[in-house]
C-alpha positions as CSV (number, residue, x, y, z in Angstrom):
1,X,11.1,1.1,54.3
2,X,9.2,1.0,50.9
3,X,11.6,1.7,48.3
4,X,10.4,4.7,46.4
5,X,11.2,5.3,42.3
6,X,10.8,9.0,40.3
7,X,11.3,9.3,36.8
8,X,14.0,11.9,35.3
9,X,13.1,13.1,32.1
10,X,15.9,13.4,29.2
11,X,17.2,17.0,28.7
12,X,15.7,19.1,26.0
13,X,12.2,18.2,26.8
14,X,11.1,21.7,27.8
15,X,7.2,20.1,27.6
16,X,8.3,17.8,30.2
17,X,8.8,18.3,34.9
18,X,12.3,17.2,35.0
19,X,11.5,15.2,38.0
20,X,8.4,12.6,38.5
21,X,7.2,11.1,41.5
22,X,5.4,8.5,42.3
23,X,4.3,8.0,45.6
24,X,2.6,5.3,45.4
25,X,2.1,2.3,43.3
26,X,-0.2,0.3,41.5
27,X,0.8,4.4,38.9
28,X,-0.7,5.3,36.3
29,X,0.7,7.4,33.9
30,X,-0.8,9.5,31.6
31,X,-3.7,12.1,30.4
32,X,-5.8,11.4,32.0
33,X,-6.9,13.5,35.0
34,X,-7.5,10.5,37.8
35,X,-3.5,9.4,36.3
36,X,-1.3,9.4,39.3
37,X,1.4,11.2,36.8
38,X,-0.6,13.1,34.8
39,X,1.0,14.8,31.5
40,X,-0.8,16.5,29.1
41,X,1.5,16.3,26.1
42,X,1.4,15.2,22.8
43,X,1.8,11.1,21.8
44,X,1.2,9.9,25.5
45,X,-2.3,8.2,26.0
46,X,-5.0,9.5,28.1
47,X,-3.2,6.2,30.6
48,X,-0.7,5.4,28.7
49,X,1.5,2.9,30.9
50,X,1.0,1.5,34.9
51,X,4.0,0.9,36.9
52,X,4.0,-1.3,40.4
53,X,6.2,-3.1,42.9
54,X,5.6,-5.9,44.2
55,X,7.7,-8.5,46.1
56,X,10.8,-5.9,45.6
57,X,10.4,-5.3,41.5
58,X,9.1,-2.7,39.9
59,X,7.4,-3.3,36.5
60,X,6.0,-1.3,33.7
61,X,3.1,-2.3,32.1
62,X,2.4,-1.1,28.6
63,X,-2.0,0.2,28.7
64,X,-2.9,-0.3,25.0
65,X,-0.9,3.3,24.5
66,X,-1.2,4.3,20.7
67,X,2.6,5.1,20.8
68,X,4.0,2.5,23.1
69,X,6.1,2.0,26.1
70,X,9.8,1.3,25.6
71,X,12.0,0.2,28.1
72,X,15.7,0.5,27.3
73,X,14.7,0.9,23.3
74,X,12.5,-2.1,23.0
75,X,8.3,-1.7,23.1
76,X,6.6,-3.7,25.5
77,X,4.4,-6.0,24.6
78,X,3.7,-7.6,28.4
79,X,3.9,-6.0,31.8
80,X,8.0,-6.4,31.8
81,X,10.5,-5.8,35.1
82,X,12.7,-2.8,35.3
83,X,15.7,-1.5,37.7
84,X,16.9,1.8,38.4
85,X,19.3,3.1,35.7
86,X,17.0,1.3,32.6
87,X,15.3,4.3,29.8
88,X,12.2,3.4,29.6
89,X,10.1,6.4,26.6
90,X,7.0,7.3,26.8
91,X,5.7,7.6,22.9
92,X,8.9,9.4,22.0
93,X,9.4,11.0,25.7
94,X,12.5,10.0,27.5
95,X,13.4,8.9,30.7
96,X,15.5,7.7,32.9
97,X,14.4,5.5,35.9
98,X,15.8,6.2,39.4
99,X,15.3,5.1,42.8
100,X,15.3,7.6,46.0
101,X,16.9,6.0,49.1
102,X,16.7,10.1,51.0
103,X,15.0,8.1,54.0
104,X,17.2,6.3,54.7
105,X,20.9,6.0,55.3
106,X,23.0,3.0,54.8
107,X,22.5,2.3,58.7
108,X,19.2,2.9,58.6
109,X,19.6,6.8,59.5
110,X,16.9,9.2,58.1
111,X,19.6,11.4,55.5
112,X,18.9,14.2,53.3
113,X,17.5,13.9,49.7
114,X,21.0,15.7,49.2
115,X,21.8,12.1,49.3
116,X,19.6,10.3,46.9
117,X,21.1,7.6,45.5
118,X,21.2,7.8,41.8
119,X,22.9,5.2,40.2
120,X,23.5,7.1,36.7
121,X,24.1,10.3,36.4
122,X,22.9,11.0,32.4
123,X,20.6,9.5,30.1
124,X,22.1,7.3,27.1
125,X,21.9,7.6,23.3
126,X,17.9,9.9,23.0
127,X,15.8,7.2,21.2
128,X,16.0,7.6,17.1
129,X,16.1,11.0,16.7
130,X,12.9,10.8,14.4
131,X,11.1,9.8,16.1
132,X,9.1,13.3,16.5
133,X,9.2,13.8,13.2
134,X,7.6,10.7,11.8
135,X,4.8,10.9,14.7
136,X,4.3,14.1,13.2
137,X,3.8,12.3,9.6
138,X,1.5,10.2,11.0
139,X,-0.9,12.4,12.8
140,X,-0.9,14.7,10.2
141,X,-0.4,12.3,7.6
142,X,2.4,14.0,6.1
143,X,2.9,11.6,2.8
144,X,2.2,11.8,-0.8
145,X,1.7,9.7,-3.6
146,X,3.6,8.5,-6.0
147,X,3.3,5.8,-9.2
148,X,5.7,4.5,-11.5
149,X,5.0,2.9,-15.0
150,X,4.6,-0.7,-15.9
151,X,5.0,-1.3,-19.2
152,X,4.5,-4.2,-22.1
153,X,7.3,-6.0,-23.8
154,X,7.3,-3.7,-26.6
155,X,7.8,0.0,-24.7
156,X,4.1,0.6,-24.2
157,X,2.4,2.0,-20.8
158,X,0.1,-0.3,-19.3
159,X,-0.5,-0.1,-15.5
160,X,1.5,2.1,-12.5
161,X,2.3,0.7,-8.8
162,X,1.5,2.9,-6.3
163,X,4.1,4.2,-4.3
164,X,4.1,6.6,-0.9
165,X,6.9,8.9,0.2
166,X,7.3,11.3,3.4
167,X,6.4,15.0,2.8
168,X,7.9,15.9,6.1
169,X,10.9,18.0,6.1
170,X,13.1,15.8,8.8
171,X,12.2,12.5,6.4
172,X,13.7,12.4,3.6
173,X,15.0,9.0,2.9
174,X,12.6,6.9,0.9
175,X,10.2,4.4,2.5
176,X,12.6,1.9,3.9
177,X,13.3,5.1,6.7
178,X,9.7,5.2,7.0
179,X,9.1,1.4,6.9
180,X,12.7,1.6,9.8
181,X,10.9,3.8,12.2
182,X,7.6,2.0,12.1
183,X,8.8,-1.1,13.0
184,X,10.4,0.0,16.0
185,X,6.8,0.7,17.4
186,X,5.3,-2.2,15.8
187,X,3.0,0.1,13.7
188,X,3.9,-0.7,10.1
189,X,-0.4,-1.8,9.0
190,X,-0.6,1.8,10.5
191,X,1.8,3.3,7.6
192,X,0.9,1.0,4.8
193,X,-2.8,2.5,5.4
194,X,-2.2,5.6,5.4
195,X,0.5,5.1,2.2
196,X,-2.2,3.0,0.4
197,X,-4.9,5.5,1.2
198,X,-3.2,8.6,0.0
199,X,-2.4,6.6,-3.7
200,X,-6.6,5.8,-3.8
201,X,-6.6,9.2,-3.1
202,X,-4.2,10.9,-5.3
203,X,-5.0,8.1,-8.1
204,X,-8.8,9.2,-8.3
205,X,-8.1,13.1,-7.8
206,X,-5.8,12.6,-11.2
207,X,-8.2,10.3,-13.0
208,X,-6.1,7.1,-13.8
209,X,-7.4,4.3,-15.8
210,X,-5.2,2.4,-16.1
211,X,-4.6,-0.7,-14.2
212,X,-3.5,0.0,-10.0
213,X,-1.1,-2.3,-8.7
214,X,-0.9,-1.5,-4.8
215,X,1.4,-3.4,-1.7
216,X,0.4,-4.3,1.7
217,X,2.8,-4.3,4.2
218,X,3.2,-8.7,5.7
219,X,1.7,-7.3,8.7
220,X,-1.2,-6.7,6.9
221,X,-1.5,-10.8,6.0
222,X,-1.2,-11.7,10.0
223,X,-5.4,-10.5,9.9
224,X,-6.9,-10.9,6.3
225,X,-10.6,-10.5,7.1
226,X,-9.3,-6.6,8.3
227,X,-7.8,-5.9,5.5
228,X,-10.7,-7.3,3.4
229,X,-12.7,-4.3,5.4
230,X,-10.4,-2.1,4.3
231,X,-10.4,-2.6,0.8
232,X,-14.0,-2.9,1.1
233,X,-14.4,0.6,2.6
234,X,-11.7,1.7,-0.4
235,X,-13.7,0.3,-3.1
236,X,-16.6,2.0,-2.2
237,X,-14.5,5.2,-2.3
238,X,-13.7,4.2,-5.5
239,X,-14.9,2.4,-7.1
240,X,-14.0,3.3,-10.9
241,X,-9.8,3.1,-10.1
242,X,-8.6,-0.5,-12.2
243,X,-6.8,-1.8,-9.4
244,X,-4.6,-4.6,-8.6
245,X,-3.7,-6.2,-4.8
246,X,-0.4,-7.5,-4.1
247,X,0.3,-10.2,-1.6
248,X,4.0,-11.8,-0.9
249,X,4.5,-15.0,-1.5
250,X,5.7,-15.8,1.5
251,X,2.6,-14.8,2.9
252,X,0.2,-17.2,0.9
253,X,0.3,-20.3,3.5
254,X,-2.9,-21.3,3.8
255,X,-4.6,-22.0,0.4
256,X,-7.9,-22.3,2.1
257,X,-7.6,-18.5,3.0
258,X,-5.9,-17.6,0.3
259,X,-8.3,-19.2,-2.3
260,X,-11.1,-17.5,0.0
261,X,-9.3,-14.1,-0.2
262,X,-9.5,-14.4,-4.1
263,X,-12.7,-14.5,-4.2
264,X,-13.1,-11.7,-1.7
265,X,-10.7,-9.6,-4.2
266,X,-13.0,-11.0,-7.4
267,X,-16.4,-9.7,-5.9
268,X,-14.3,-6.4,-5.4
269,X,-13.3,-6.3,-8.8
270,X,-9.9,-6.2,-7.5
271,X,-7.4,-8.4,-9.5
272,X,-4.0,-9.9,-7.5
273,X,-1.3,-10.2,-8.0
274,X,1.8,-12.9,-6.2
275,X,4.8,-10.5,-5.4
276,X,8.5,-11.0,-5.2
277,X,8.0,-14.7,-6.1
278,X,10.9,-16.7,-6.0
279,X,12.4,-14.6,-3.1
280,X,12.5,-17.6,-1.0
281,X,10.7,-20.4,-1.5
282,X,8.5,-20.0,-4.4
283,X,5.3,-22.2,-3.8
284,X,3.9,-23.8,-7.0
285,X,1.4,-25.2,-5.7
286,X,-0.4,-21.7,-5.1
287,X,-0.6,-21.9,-8.8
288,X,-2.6,-24.1,-10.2
289,X,-4.5,-23.9,-6.7
290,X,-5.0,-20.3,-6.5
291,X,-3.4,-18.6,-9.5
292,X,-3.5,-14.8,-9.7
293,X,-3.7,-12.7,-12.4
294,X,-0.6,-11.8,-12.6
295,X,2.5,-12.7,-10.8
296,X,5.5,-11.1,-10.2
297,X,9.3,-11.9,-10.4
298,X,11.3,-11.0,-7.5
299,X,14.1,-9.1,-8.5
300,X,16.6,-10.7,-7.3
301,X,16.2,-12.8,-10.5
302,X,16.1,-10.0,-12.4
303,X,18.9,-8.3,-11.1
304,X,22.3,-8.5,-13.4
305,X,20.6,-10.9,-15.8
306,X,22.9,-9.9,-18.7
307,X,23.1,-12.8,-21.3
308,X,21.6,-16.1,-22.6
309,X,24.3,-17.9,-21.4
310,X,23.1,-16.4,-17.9
311,X,21.7,-18.9,-14.9
312,X,19.1,-16.9,-14.0
313,X,18.1,-16.5,-18.6
314,X,17.8,-20.3,-17.9
315,X,15.2,-19.8,-14.5
316,X,13.5,-17.2,-15.8
317,X,12.9,-19.1,-19.2
318,X,11.8,-22.3,-17.3
319,X,9.9,-21.0,-14.7
320,X,7.6,-18.1,-16.9
321,X,6.7,-21.0,-19.4
322,X,5.7,-22.6,-17.0
323,X,3.8,-20.1,-15.5
324,X,2.4,-18.5,-18.8
325,X,0.6,-22.0,-19.4
326,X,-1.3,-21.3,-16.0
327,X,-2.9,-18.0,-17.8
328,X,-1.1,-16.3,-15.5
329,X,0.2,-12.8,-16.5
330,X,4.4,-12.5,-16.0
331,X,5.8,-8.8,-14.7
332,X,9.5,-8.8,-14.5
333,X,11.1,-5.2,-12.0
334,X,14.2,-4.0,-11.8
335,X,14.6,-3.6,-15.7
336,X,17.9,-1.1,-15.2
337,X,19.3,-1.7,-18.7
338,X,18.6,-2.3,-22.0
339,X,20.2,-5.8,-22.6
340,X,17.9,-6.9,-19.3
341,X,14.7,-5.5,-21.4
342,X,15.8,-7.3,-25.0
343,X,16.0,-10.5,-22.3
344,X,13.2,-10.1,-20.3
345,X,11.0,-10.0,-23.5
346,X,13.5,-13.1,-25.3
347,X,12.0,-15.0,-22.4
348,X,8.5,-13.5,-23.1
349,X,8.3,-12.2,-19.7
350,X,4.4,-10.0,-20.2
351,X,4.9,-7.0,-18.3
352,X,8.0,-5.0,-17.3
353,X,9.0,-2.3,-14.5
354,X,12.3,-0.4,-13.8
355,X,14.4,2.8,-14.2
356,X,15.1,1.6,-17.8
357,X,11.7,2.5,-18.6
358,X,10.7,5.3,-16.6
359,X,11.2,6.4,-12.3
360,X,8.7,6.8,-9.7
361,X,7.1,9.9,-10.1
362,X,4.4,12.9,-8.2
363,X,1.0,11.9,-8.9
364,X,-0.3,14.8,-10.8
365,X,-3.8,16.8,-9.7
366,X,-4.7,15.8,-13.0
367,X,-4.4,12.9,-15.4
């Protein structure tokens, strides 16, 4: 007899039926009325996942859902074999896959449903508890814009770096928490775009007229065409903002691509900065062939800078002199002490940023 499977929902999910039976295969799950199992609950896509039984193996496939399908807490990208006892998540809704052997006993005779074989009696740890809150944050744009000052060597305010923070009461640990959750769903680019749009809108509303440094997530650099198209749209919405696009130096891997990116940014009136220079392999060739307007030293080169005898002092002095000769303005971030600030000034670094000068603060409604 053909094996029968069902999904048992996790306790505490009141809007879900306790058991979802698959009477035939392939079986689809989603919000659409034509799905084999229709689930009209938040964050489930119209066509979310498909289950198929072939050669005795049950496979689950995500159907391009918005919020992902997970097997044993790992997001799936292709049809994946599953077995009784596995934990599945459709978005943040948790299930355990069960096999129903009630049709036959071990001797091949029919038995009652009371003898259903259930491999595991209870679900393991729940999906990260913050996931429902994170979906809520994304869908309802529960974020706000912050900025931190960037100063000249003599301490005068020169520019702002745009930052983003959660306004969700359950997500209060900062952007690191948000991007960790986004990584579990492979939506880092979506979160980055949300924070960027929020920052641009707030800066425009506040009438900020100094240069605005803004970040992108490395995942966005996998498709520069899409990223540049979004920046072109934002530029058309906020033509008065003085923008500086920060790209991580590790993303500068193709000189032709970066040259094209720089030219497109120039056409849009957006300056270019290489971020976190020195975090890994410092790509000096790119500085010559595709020079940015600004270069931000990685924070690891600044932390612990406390004397002229420090190896970091000598390294920064050498790098800064070389980069300055190329006409590139340099920036040190992560400055937390007066001594560190003075040493950076002695080295000749153009711009300084860190708690010593100012902390991130919410962008006010007016300048």
